[in-house]
Every structure is written in structure tokens, then in C-alpha cells.
C-alpha positions as CSV (number, residue, x, y, z in Angstrom):
1,M,0.0,0.0,0.0
2,R,1.4,3.4,-1.0
3,F,0.2,6.8,0.2
4,K,-0.2,9.7,-2.2
5,T,1.4,13.0,-1.1
6,N,-0.3,16.3,-1.7
7,Q,1.4,19.5,-2.9
8,L,1.7,20.9,0.6
9,F,3.4,17.8,2.1
10,R,5.8,17.1,-0.8
11,F,8.8,19.1,0.5
12,Y,8.5,18.2,4.1
13,P,10.4,14.9,4.0
14,I,13.4,16.7,2.4
15,F,13.6,19.4,5.1
16,L,12.9,16.8,7.8
17,F,15.7,14.6,6.6
18,I,18.2,17.5,6.6
19,I,17.2,18.3,10.2
20,L,17.6,14.6,11.2
21,F,21.0,14.4,9.4
22,L,22.3,17.5,11.2
23,F,20.9,16.4,14.5
24,S,22.5,12.9,14.2
25,E,25.9,14.4,13.4
26,L,25.7,16.8,16.4
27,V,24.8,13.9,18.7
28,L,27.6,11.7,17.2
29,I,30.4,14.2,17.6
30,G,29.2,16.2,20.6
31,F,27.2,13.9,22.9
32,N,27.4,10.2,22.5
33,V,28.8,8.1,19.6
34,N,26.3,5.2,20.2
35,Y,23.3,7.5,20.3
36,G,24.6,9.2,17.1
37,I,24.9,5.9,15.3
38,W,21.3,5.0,16.3
39,S,20.1,8.4,15.2
40,Y,21.7,7.8,11.8
41,F,20.2,4.4,11.6
42,L,16.7,5.8,12.4
43,S,17.1,8.5,9.8
44,L,17.9,5.8,7.2
45,I,14.8,3.8,8.3
46,F,12.7,7.0,8.0
47,L,14.0,7.5,4.4
48,F,13.4,3.9,3.4
49,L,9.9,3.9,4.8
50,L,9.1,7.1,2.9
51,L,10.4,5.8,-0.4
52,S,8.6,2.4,0.1
53,F,5.2,3.6,1.1
54,C,4.7,7.1,-0.2
55,D,4.2,8.3,-3.8
56,F,6.4,11.3,-4.6
57,Q,7.1,13.1,-7.8
58,E,10.0,11.5,-9.6
59,D,12.4,14.4,-8.9
60,I,11.7,14.4,-5.2
61,Q,11.9,10.6,-5.0
62,N,15.3,10.7,-6.8
63,L,16.6,13.3,-4.4
64,L,15.5,11.4,-1.3
65,G,17.0,8.3,-2.7
66,A,20.3,9.9,-3.4
67,M,20.5,11.6,0.0
68,T,20.6,8.1,1.6
69,I,24.3,7.9,0.7
70,L,25.1,10.5,3.4
71,P,23.8,8.7,6.5
72,I,25.1,5.4,5.1
73,I,28.6,6.9,4.9
74,R,28.5,8.2,8.4
75,F,26.8,5.1,9.8
76,I,29.3,2.6,8.3
77,G,32.2,4.9,9.1
78,S,31.2,5.3,12.7
79,L,30.8,1.5,13.2
80,M,34.3,0.8,11.8
81,P,37.3,0.9,14.2
82,L,39.0,3.6,12.2
83,E,41.1,4.8,15.1
84,N,43.2,1.6,14.6
85,F,44.4,2.7,11.2
86,S,46.8,5.4,10.1
87,F,45.4,8.7,8.7
88,L,45.9,7.7,5.1
89,M,44.2,4.3,5.6
90,R,41.2,6.0,7.3
91,V,41.0,8.4,4.3
92,G,41.2,5.4,1.9
93,I,38.5,3.4,3.7
94,V,36.1,6.3,4.1
95,Y,36.3,7.5,0.5
96,A,36.2,3.9,-0.8
97,I,32.8,3.7,0.9
98,M,31.8,7.0,-0.6
99,A,32.9,5.9,-4.1
100,I,30.9,2.7,-3.9
101,G,27.8,4.6,-2.8
102,M,28.4,7.2,-5.5
103,I,28.6,4.6,-8.2
104,S,25.5,2.8,-6.9
105,I,23.5,6.1,-7.0
106,L,24.7,6.9,-10.5
107,F,23.4,3.6,-11.7
108,I,20.0,4.2,-10.2
109,V,19.7,8.0,-10.9
110,K,20.8,8.9,-14.3
111,I,21.6,12.6,-14.5
112,K,21.9,14.2,-17.9
113,D,24.5,16.9,-18.5
114,M,26.3,16.3,-15.2
115,H,29.5,17.6,-16.8
116,K,30.3,20.1,-19.5
117,W,33.6,21.5,-20.6
118,K,32.7,25.2,-20.3
119,G,35.5,27.1,-18.6
120,S,38.1,24.4,-18.9
121,Y,40.8,26.9,-19.7
122,F,40.6,27.9,-16.0
123,F,42.0,24.6,-14.9
124,P,45.5,26.1,-14.0
125,V,43.7,28.9,-12.1
126,A,41.6,26.3,-10.3
127,I,44.7,24.5,-9.1
128,L,46.4,27.7,-7.9
129,A,43.3,28.9,-6.2
130,G,42.8,25.6,-4.5
131,L,46.4,25.6,-3.2
132,G,45.9,29.1,-1.8
133,L,42.6,28.3,-0.2
134,G,44.2,25.1,1.2
135,Y,46.9,27.3,2.9
136,L,44.2,29.4,4.6
137,E,42.5,26.2,5.8
138,Y,45.8,24.9,7.0
139,L,46.2,28.0,9.2
140,I,42.8,27.2,10.7
141,L,43.3,23.5,11.4
142,R,47.1,23.0,11.6
143,P,46.8,19.3,10.8
144,S,49.9,17.1,11.5
145,L,51.7,15.1,8.9
146,P,49.6,12.3,7.6
147,F,52.5,9.8,7.8
148,E,54.9,9.0,10.6
149,S,58.0,8.6,8.4
150,F,58.5,10.1,4.9
151,S,59.2,7.9,1.9
152,W,58.3,8.6,-1.7
153,G,56.1,5.5,-1.9
154,I,54.0,6.7,1.1
155,F,54.0,10.3,-0.3
156,L,52.7,9.1,-3.7
157,L,50.0,7.0,-2.0
158,G,49.0,9.9,0.2
159,F,48.9,12.2,-2.9
160,L,46.7,9.8,-4.7
161,F,44.3,9.3,-1.8
162,I,44.0,13.0,-0.9
163,F,43.7,14.1,-4.5
164,S,40.9,11.7,-5.3
165,T,38.8,12.9,-2.3
166,G,38.0,16.1,-4.0
167,F,36.7,14.4,-7.1
168,I,34.6,11.9,-5.1
169,E,33.0,14.6,-2.9
170,E,32.3,16.9,-5.9
171,I,30.6,14.1,-7.9
172,I,28.4,13.3,-4.9
173,F,27.6,16.9,-3.7
174,R,27.7,19.0,-6.8
175,G,27.4,16.4,-9.6
176,V,24.6,14.3,-8.1
177,L,22.9,16.2,-5.2
178,Q,23.1,19.7,-6.5
179,N,21.6,18.6,-9.9
180,L,18.8,16.8,-8.1
181,F,18.1,19.7,-5.6
182,M,17.7,22.0,-8.6
183,K,15.1,19.8,-10.1
184,V,13.0,20.4,-7.0
185,F,13.9,23.9,-5.7
186,N,15.2,27.2,-7.2
187,P,19.0,27.7,-7.4
188,F,19.2,29.8,-4.2
189,I,17.4,27.3,-2.0
190,S,19.1,24.3,-3.7
191,I,22.6,25.7,-3.1
192,L,21.8,26.7,0.5
193,L,20.3,23.3,1.4
194,L,23.1,21.4,-0.3
195,N,25.8,23.3,1.6
196,I,24.0,22.7,4.9
197,L,24.5,19.0,4.2
198,F,28.1,19.7,3.1
199,I,29.1,21.5,6.3
200,T,27.4,18.8,8.4
201,M,29.9,16.3,7.0
202,H,32.7,18.6,8.3
203,L,31.4,19.3,11.8
204,V,33.7,16.5,13.0
205,W,36.5,19.1,13.1
206,K,34.6,20.9,15.9
207,N,36.0,24.3,14.8
208,A,33.7,27.2,14.1
209,F,36.2,29.0,11.8
210,E,36.5,25.7,9.8
211,I,32.8,25.4,9.5
212,M,32.4,29.0,8.2
213,F,35.3,28.4,5.8
214,V,33.9,25.2,4.5
215,F,30.5,26.8,4.0
216,F,32.1,29.7,2.0
217,I,34.0,27.2,-0.1
218,G,30.9,25.0,-0.7
219,I,28.9,28.0,-1.8
220,M,31.7,29.1,-4.1
221,L,32.0,25.7,-5.7
222,S,28.2,25.4,-6.1
223,L,28.0,28.8,-7.9
224,I,30.9,27.9,-10.2
225,Y,29.3,24.6,-11.0
226,Y,25.9,26.3,-11.5
227,K,27.5,28.7,-14.0
228,T,29.9,26.3,-15.9
229,R,28.5,22.8,-15.3
230,N,32.2,21.8,-15.3
231,L,32.7,19.1,-12.7
232,I,36.4,18.7,-13.3
233,L,37.0,22.4,-12.7
234,I,35.5,22.5,-9.2
235,S,37.0,19.1,-8.4
236,L,40.5,20.5,-9.2
237,V,39.8,23.3,-6.7
238,H,38.6,20.9,-4.1
239,S,41.4,18.4,-4.6
240,S,44.1,21.1,-4.5
241,I,42.7,22.4,-1.3
242,N,42.9,19.0,0.3
243,L,46.5,18.5,-1.0
244,S,47.5,21.8,0.5
245,L,45.8,21.1,3.8
246,F,46.9,17.5,4.4
247,I,50.1,17.0,2.4
248,I,51.9,20.1,1.1
249,F,51.9,22.5,4.0
250,P,52.2,19.9,6.8
251,I,55.4,18.8,5.1
252,V,56.6,22.4,4.5
253,F,56.0,23.5,8.1
254,S,57.2,20.3,9.7
255,K,60.8,21.1,8.8
């Protein structure tokens, strides 16, 4: 048995899920990990029940289905004993989970025109801008070296892991979710809601300046993607930020 949703009710599940997602993350990082894990589990059950028993417009159903990737990532990541691994291994494991989820969603939700080549001549500018923004973020967080002892093999592995994170996150947030949000809401609301989800994934740093910085970067990347539809361009910015933050400047300032 499936319930039809009226026009007034159709947006409520999206807003309610975003509130549940934010609440779950705040409980996870600020109150009790076990309660946070249960909260994420309940938010997933809520989404699955909605998708199973309610009839939504196709665009809303696709958006709700795609958003399941976020609590799944946090739920699985919180259950794994990641503290037993090195920083690079944690990055590899978490983003492998994200990549699997991303590929699964792309098989289910086919998004036309996810990427265009408009503005590709700005690729070098994107890399330089990312490196500069990464330095600013480094000044906020001051992360330590991602490896205990330096070797070129470990450096190249770290470079590969960290560089790929920007592409995976941008495909999920801008390529998939932003496109789906814009089928339901106007651009302003879409970008705002998307980046509330984006900063929620970064609350783990527990740093107010970092949250404001990530929100600014997220809005900037969303606007660039909205204007250019160039997924590689914003991924280069994001990946360069991550390389600066976790690899380049920790090495430079450790000497």
C-alpha cells in the first residue's frame, strides 16, 4: 500500500531529513557516539519507509533516494574501528565507501548533462586557487603530517588518496545532489540546502572557523558549477585544497 502525497506535504520529507541528518551528526560528535549511530540508523529507516510507502514526484523521489548515501557513509564509518588505522588508511577506507555509494546512485539515478567543458581553460587557475585556499584552511586547522616517516612511496600513496577525495566529494555533492536539488527547488534554495549538508559532513572538526570556511568554499564551488557545469574544474579546486591542507603545508612547516 502506497500513500499519495499532496502538494503541501511534498517538500516536508526533504527538510525533515536534513534536520535529522544535522541532529544525528551533532549527537555523534558532541554527545554520544552510540546515540549518534542509532540516530543515523533511524534516519535511514525514515527515508526507506518514505520511499517504500509514499508516492512522490519522480524528482523528489530521486533526491530522497540519493541523500541516503550521506547517513550510510556516516553510519558505516562510525561502526568501523578507524582509530586503529593510520590517517591515510582512514581516508582510503572512508572514501572507498563514498565511491561505492556514489557509483550505486549513478546507476540508479541517471543525470543528464552532469558535466560540460565550459571554462576548462581555467584549470590552472583552479589548481592555484585551491592551493591558496588550502593554505588558509591549514592556518585554521594546523593538521599534523599524515604519515609518521617520509618515503616517496607513502608520499605518492597519500597524494593519490587525498587528490581523489575532491573528485569523489564533488561528484556526490555538486554532480549528483546539486543537480537533483535544482530539479525540486530554485537555485538559491538548492545551493543553501546542499551546503548545509556539506558542512554537516565537516562538523567533525569541531572548529567554528573551519565550518564557516567550508560553508564559504561550498557556496563558491556550487556557484561555479551552476554557471559552468564543469565538474572537473571544481574538483580540481577541491582536490588542490585537500592536497595543500593535508600533504603540502604539513610537510613544508614540519621542517
